[in-house]
C-alpha positions as CSV (number, residue, x, y, z in Angstrom):
1,M,33.7,-1.0,-21.6
2,R,32.5,-0.7,-18.0
3,K,29.2,-2.6,-17.2
4,E,26.3,-0.6,-16.0
5,K,25.9,-1.1,-12.2
6,V,22.5,-1.9,-10.8
7,I,21.7,-1.9,-7.1
8,I,18.9,-4.4,-6.5
9,G,16.7,-4.0,-3.3
10,M,16.6,-7.5,-1.8
11,S,13.9,-8.1,0.8
12,G,14.6,-11.7,1.5
13,G,11.8,-12.9,-0.7
14,V,11.7,-14.8,-4.0
15,D,10.7,-11.8,-6.3
16,S,13.7,-9.6,-5.5
17,A,16.1,-12.6,-5.4
18,V,15.1,-13.7,-8.9
19,S,15.3,-10.1,-10.1
20,A,18.9,-10.0,-9.0
21,Y,19.6,-13.2,-10.9
22,L,17.9,-11.9,-14.1
23,L,19.9,-8.7,-14.0
24,K,23.1,-10.6,-13.6
25,Q,22.2,-12.8,-16.6
26,Q,21.6,-9.7,-18.6
27,G,25.2,-8.6,-18.1
28,Y,24.8,-5.9,-15.4
29,E,27.1,-5.5,-12.5
30,V,24.7,-6.3,-9.7
31,V,24.9,-5.4,-6.0
32,G,22.2,-6.4,-3.5
33,L,20.9,-3.9,-0.9
34,F,18.8,-4.9,2.1
35,M,16.9,-2.2,4.0
36,R,16.0,-2.4,7.7
37,N,13.2,0.0,8.4
38,W,11.6,-1.2,11.6
39,D,12.9,-1.9,15.1
40,S,10.1,-3.5,17.2
41,I,11.8,-2.7,20.6
42,A,12.7,0.9,19.8
43,N,9.3,1.5,18.3
44,N,7.3,0.0,21.2
45,D,5.9,-2.7,18.9
46,I,4.7,-5.0,21.7
47,L,0.9,-5.5,21.6
48,G,-0.2,-7.6,18.7
49,N,3.3,-8.7,17.9
50,E,3.3,-12.4,18.6
51,K,6.8,-12.9,17.3
52,I,8.4,-10.2,19.6
53,N,10.2,-12.8,21.7
54,Q,11.5,-15.1,19.0
55,E,15.2,-15.7,19.0
56,I,15.5,-14.3,15.5
57,C,12.9,-11.7,14.6
58,P,11.2,-12.0,11.1
59,Q,13.1,-9.0,9.7
60,E,16.5,-10.5,10.7
61,Q,15.5,-13.8,9.2
62,D,14.7,-11.9,6.0
63,Y,18.2,-10.5,6.0
64,L,19.7,-13.9,6.4
65,D,17.6,-15.2,3.6
66,A,18.7,-12.3,1.3
67,L,22.3,-12.9,2.3
68,E,22.1,-16.6,1.4
69,A,20.3,-15.8,-1.9
70,A,23.0,-13.3,-2.8
71,K,25.7,-16.0,-2.2
72,I,23.8,-18.5,-4.5
73,I,23.5,-15.8,-7.2
74,G,27.1,-14.7,-6.7
75,I,26.6,-11.1,-5.8
76,E,27.5,-8.9,-2.8
77,L,24.8,-7.8,-0.4
78,K,25.0,-4.4,1.4
79,R,22.8,-3.4,4.3
80,V,21.4,0.0,5.3
81,D,19.0,1.2,8.1
82,F,16.3,3.8,7.4
83,I,14.4,3.2,10.7
84,Q,14.1,6.9,11.6
85,E,13.2,7.9,8.1
86,Y,10.5,5.2,7.9
87,W,9.0,6.5,11.2
88,D,9.1,10.1,10.1
89,Y,7.8,9.8,6.5
90,V,5.6,6.7,6.6
91,F,4.6,5.5,10.0
92,Q,3.8,8.9,11.7
93,N,1.4,9.6,8.8
94,F,-0.1,6.1,9.2
95,I,-0.8,6.8,12.9
96,D,-2.1,10.3,12.3
97,E,-4.5,9.1,9.6
98,Y,-5.9,6.3,11.8
99,A,-6.2,8.7,14.8
100,C,-8.5,10.9,12.8
101,G,-10.6,8.0,11.5
102,R,-9.2,7.7,8.0
103,T,-7.7,4.5,6.4
104,P,-4.2,5.2,5.0
105,N,-2.1,3.1,2.7
106,P,1.5,2.8,4.1
107,D,2.8,0.8,1.1
108,I,2.3,3.8,-1.2
109,L,4.1,6.1,1.1
110,C,6.8,3.6,1.7
111,N,7.5,3.5,-2.1
112,K,7.3,7.2,-2.4
113,Y,9.5,8.2,0.5
114,I,11.7,5.2,1.3
115,K,12.3,2.7,-1.5
116,F,12.3,5.2,-4.4
117,D,13.7,8.2,-2.4
118,K,16.0,7.2,0.5
119,M,17.0,3.9,-1.0
120,L,17.2,5.2,-4.5
121,N,19.5,8.1,-3.4
122,Y,21.6,5.7,-1.4
123,A,22.0,3.4,-4.4
124,I,23.0,6.1,-6.8
125,N,25.0,8.4,-4.5
126,E,26.6,6.1,-1.9
127,L,26.9,2.8,-3.9
128,K,27.5,4.6,-7.2
129,G,24.9,2.6,-9.1
130,N,23.5,3.6,-12.4
131,Y,20.1,2.3,-11.6
132,L,18.0,0.9,-8.7
133,A,16.0,-2.3,-9.3
134,T,13.2,-3.8,-7.3
135,G,11.1,-6.9,-7.4
136,H,7.9,-5.1,-8.2
137,Y,5.5,-6.4,-10.8
138,A,5.4,-3.3,-12.9
139,K,6.6,-2.1,-16.3
140,L,8.5,1.0,-17.6
141,I,8.2,2.0,-21.2
142,N,10.2,5.1,-22.2
143,G,10.2,6.2,-18.5
144,Q,6.5,5.8,-18.2
145,L,4.8,3.5,-15.7
146,Y,2.6,0.7,-17.0
147,K,0.9,-2.4,-15.6
148,A,3.0,-5.6,-15.5
149,N,2.2,-8.5,-17.8
150,D,0.9,-10.5,-14.9
151,K,-2.3,-8.5,-14.1
152,N,-3.0,-10.7,-11.1
153,K,0.3,-9.5,-9.5
154,D,0.5,-6.0,-11.0
155,Q,1.8,-3.5,-8.4
156,S,1.6,-0.3,-10.4
157,Y,-1.2,0.8,-8.0
158,F,1.4,1.1,-5.2
159,L,3.8,3.1,-7.4
160,A,1.4,5.8,-8.6
161,Q,2.8,8.5,-6.3
162,L,6.3,8.2,-7.9
163,K,7.5,11.1,-9.9
164,K,8.9,10.9,-13.4
165,E,12.4,11.8,-12.1
166,Q,12.3,8.8,-9.7
167,L,11.2,6.4,-12.4
168,E,14.1,7.4,-14.8
169,K,16.6,5.7,-12.5
170,V,14.6,2.5,-11.9
171,I,14.5,-1.0,-13.5
172,F,11.7,-3.5,-12.9
173,P,13.1,-6.9,-14.0
174,L,9.8,-8.7,-13.5
175,A,7.8,-6.6,-15.9
176,N,7.1,-9.4,-18.4
177,Y,7.1,-12.4,-16.0
178,T,4.3,-14.2,-14.2
179,K,4.6,-15.2,-10.6
180,D,4.6,-18.9,-11.6
181,E,7.5,-18.3,-13.9
182,I,9.5,-16.6,-11.1
183,R,8.9,-19.5,-8.8
184,K,10.1,-21.9,-11.5
185,I,13.3,-19.9,-12.2
186,A,14.0,-19.9,-8.4
187,K,13.6,-23.6,-8.2
188,K,15.8,-24.2,-11.3
189,I,18.7,-22.3,-9.8
190,N,18.1,-23.8,-6.3
191,L,17.4,-20.5,-4.6
192,N,16.9,-20.9,-0.8
193,V,13.8,-18.7,-1.0
194,A,12.1,-20.6,-4.0
195,N,9.2,-21.7,-1.8
196,K,9.2,-18.9,0.7
197,K,5.7,-17.5,1.4
198,D,5.1,-13.9,0.1
199,S,5.3,-11.2,2.8
200,T,2.0,-9.9,4.1
201,G,0.8,-7.2,6.5
202,I,2.1,-3.7,7.0
203,C,4.9,-2.6,4.7
204,F,8.3,-3.4,6.4
205,I,6.5,-4.3,9.7
206,G,4.7,-7.5,8.8
207,E,1.7,-9.4,10.1
208,R,0.2,-8.1,13.3
209,N,-3.0,-8.4,15.3
210,F,-4.1,-5.0,13.9
211,S,-6.3,-3.5,16.6
212,K,-3.8,-4.6,19.3
213,F,-0.9,-3.2,17.2
214,L,-2.6,0.2,16.9
215,Q,-3.1,0.3,20.7
216,N,0.7,0.7,21.0
217,Y,0.4,4.1,19.5
218,I,-3.3,5.2,19.8
219,P,-4.8,4.6,23.3
220,S,-8.0,2.6,23.5
221,Q,-11.1,4.9,23.7
222,P,-14.2,2.7,24.2
223,G,-17.6,3.8,23.1
224,N,-21.0,2.8,21.7
225,I,-21.9,0.9,18.5
226,I,-25.2,2.4,17.2
227,D,-27.6,1.0,14.6
228,I,-27.6,3.8,12.0
229,S,-31.1,2.9,10.9
230,N,-32.9,3.4,14.3
231,G,-30.4,5.1,16.6
232,K,-30.3,2.2,19.1
233,I,-27.2,1.1,20.9
234,V,-26.4,-2.4,19.8
235,G,-22.9,-2.9,21.3
236,T,-19.6,-1.4,22.4
237,H,-16.2,-1.0,20.8
238,I,-12.6,-0.4,22.1
239,G,-11.8,2.5,19.8
240,V,-13.3,4.1,16.7
241,M,-9.8,4.4,15.1
242,Y,-9.3,0.6,15.0
243,Y,-12.2,0.0,12.6
244,T,-12.6,0.5,8.8
245,I,-15.6,1.7,6.8
246,G,-17.3,-1.4,5.3
247,Q,-15.8,-3.7,7.9
248,R,-18.0,-6.8,8.7
249,K,-15.9,-9.1,10.8
250,G,-14.7,-8.2,14.3
251,L,-17.6,-6.0,15.3
252,N,-18.7,-8.5,18.0
253,L,-22.4,-8.0,17.5
254,G,-24.5,-10.9,18.6
255,G,-28.2,-11.7,18.3
256,M,-28.7,-9.9,15.0
257,D,-31.0,-11.4,12.4
258,Q,-28.5,-10.7,9.7
259,P,-24.8,-9.6,9.3
260,Y,-24.0,-5.9,10.0
261,F,-21.2,-3.7,8.6
262,L,-19.5,-0.5,9.7
263,A,-21.3,2.4,7.9
264,A,-19.8,5.6,9.6
265,K,-17.8,6.9,12.5
266,N,-17.9,9.9,14.9
267,I,-14.4,10.3,16.4
268,K,-15.4,13.1,18.8
269,N,-18.3,11.2,20.4
270,K,-16.4,7.9,20.2
271,E,-19.3,6.3,18.2
272,L,-19.4,3.6,15.5
273,F,-22.5,3.4,13.3
274,V,-23.5,0.1,11.8
275,A,-26.2,-1.1,9.4
276,P,-27.6,-4.4,8.3
277,L,-26.1,-5.9,5.2
278,S,-29.3,-5.5,3.3
279,Q,-28.8,-1.7,3.5
280,E,-25.3,-1.7,2.2
281,E,-26.1,0.2,-1.0
282,K,-28.0,2.9,1.0
283,Y,-25.1,3.7,3.2
284,L,-21.9,2.8,1.3
285,Y,-22.6,3.8,-2.3
286,S,-20.9,6.8,-3.8
287,N,-20.5,8.0,-7.4
288,K,-18.2,11.0,-7.0
289,L,-15.1,11.8,-5.1
290,E,-12.6,14.6,-4.5
291,A,-8.9,13.6,-3.9
292,I,-5.9,15.6,-2.8
293,N,-2.1,15.4,-3.2
294,L,-2.4,14.5,-6.8
295,N,0.7,13.2,-8.5
296,L,0.7,13.0,-12.3
297,N,3.8,11.2,-13.6
298,T,2.9,12.2,-17.2
299,S,1.1,15.1,-18.9
300,I,0.3,13.0,-22.0
301,F,-3.1,11.4,-21.7
302,N,-6.7,11.7,-22.9
303,V,-9.1,12.5,-20.1
304,K,-11.9,10.7,-21.9
305,N,-10.0,7.4,-21.8
306,L,-9.3,7.4,-18.1
307,K,-10.2,4.6,-15.7
308,A,-9.5,4.4,-12.0
309,K,-8.8,2.0,-9.2
310,F,-10.1,2.9,-5.7
311,R,-8.5,0.0,-4.0
312,Y,-5.9,-2.7,-4.9
313,R,-7.3,-5.8,-6.6
314,Q,-10.4,-4.3,-8.2
315,E,-11.3,-3.9,-11.8
316,D,-10.6,-0.6,-13.4
317,S,-13.7,1.7,-13.3
318,K,-14.6,4.1,-16.1
319,V,-14.6,7.8,-14.9
320,F,-16.1,10.9,-16.3
321,N,-16.5,14.6,-15.5
322,V,-12.8,14.7,-14.5
323,I,-11.7,18.1,-13.1
324,I,-7.9,18.4,-12.4
325,D,-6.4,21.4,-10.6
326,K,-2.7,21.1,-11.2
327,T,-1.9,24.1,-9.0
328,K,-3.7,22.8,-5.9
329,K,-3.0,19.2,-6.9
330,N,-6.6,18.2,-6.5
331,I,-8.9,16.1,-8.7
332,S,-12.6,15.5,-8.8
333,I,-14.1,12.6,-10.7
334,E,-17.5,10.9,-11.2
335,F,-18.1,7.2,-11.8
336,E,-20.7,4.4,-11.7
337,P,-21.8,3.8,-8.1
338,Q,-19.2,1.9,-6.0
339,L,-19.3,0.4,-2.5
340,A,-17.1,1.5,0.4
341,I,-14.8,4.0,-1.1
342,T,-12.9,5.3,1.9
343,P,-11.1,8.6,2.7
344,G,-7.4,8.1,3.1
345,Q,-7.2,5.4,0.5
346,Q,-5.5,5.9,-2.9
347,L,-7.2,6.8,-6.2
348,V,-5.0,5.6,-9.1
349,L,-5.6,6.6,-12.7
350,Y,-5.0,4.6,-15.8
351,E,-5.2,5.1,-19.5
352,N,-5.4,1.5,-20.8
353,D,-2.3,-0.1,-19.1
354,K,-0.5,3.2,-18.6
355,C,-0.5,4.5,-15.0
356,I,-1.1,8.2,-15.1
357,G,-0.7,8.9,-11.3
358,G,-2.6,8.9,-8.0
359,A,-4.2,11.0,-5.3
360,I,-5.5,10.5,-1.8
361,I,-9.3,10.2,-1.5
362,N,-10.5,13.1,0.7
363,K,-14.3,13.4,0.2
364,I,-17.0,11.1,-1.3
365,F,-20.4,12.0,-2.7
366,F,-23.6,10.3,-3.9
367,N,-25.7,12.2,-6.3
368,N,-23.7,15.4,-5.4
369,K,-24.4,15.0,-1.7
370,E,-21.4,14.5,0.5
371,I,-21.4,11.3,2.5
372,K,-20.2,12.0,6.0
373,L,-18.3,8.9,6.9
374,L,-16.0,10.3,9.5
375,N,-18.1,12.9,11.5
376,Y,-21.5,11.3,11.2
377,S,-24.4,12.0,13.6
378,I,-28.0,10.9,13.5
379,E,-30.2,13.8,12.7
């Protein structure tokens, strides 16, 4: 009887390498697949890229690490480029969102359009795999997405835009493991990446000096920083698009009697509005939001049991007065007051550990009054 064939996405990190090992131990025919999605030279990734002149770029080093890991495990490693697709489906949206003052999440789009679309189709159609596996910390039960056992590493938040049809062809080998257990397995089998640091930064791009990196694609547009409480100019900035609502560090404000945070933006007038930390609740609290591009990967849930995450690594929040428009793919929810919920970020819904789906936060409200974070002006 022919073994089922699993294509494992290998990034050059420890999680995907141990995933490949576990699949082989379980009796699958395993083939590794390394994706290359970014070309720094072709994509003008110069400013903010301190490693641009290295003899071996970080992504090429990741490939070499994945290749060595595949040899140790005893599997073949294929390689595929989705550089243009990544730009078209992920990075262009990333730039467009920042240009209009919002804060996008490229990891979610990368999963939706690249890993579990382009790579999944390549794995099934070109490499003739039965399944695609990845090193995500997430769990599938009867085709439904759940949080992983290791709640500290759970990545279901980043998978909330996947559709049921995508999940049907996916395996998450790390569903029941903790990160510590994965490191121990890697050391036990002498994997070259056993102690490799986890990747950080922008999905498939890596660590960058963020404001300098954005200047490669969004020209600097200097303007004034204004104290929202009194209308006084307290500093200048290099471009509204490079700053995030709630941001405290990097505002370069001196001589203040207390720390300040970014409270609002006005893209048209090139203005940033800041407020003293003591007024954080006044300017950053919200208790209702509207979100768009809703993706529900199941229709079986109880609205009364729903909780939500508004950003990764936060506790689930109880929600109420949930209104879902499946035709327009919109959702409106209310919740206990929260700080710094930001348009462009992802709302992810859960029923206990089951991930129901996600949507893009579009508008936020406090006591039914819309909070104008992106086109604010002092009245």
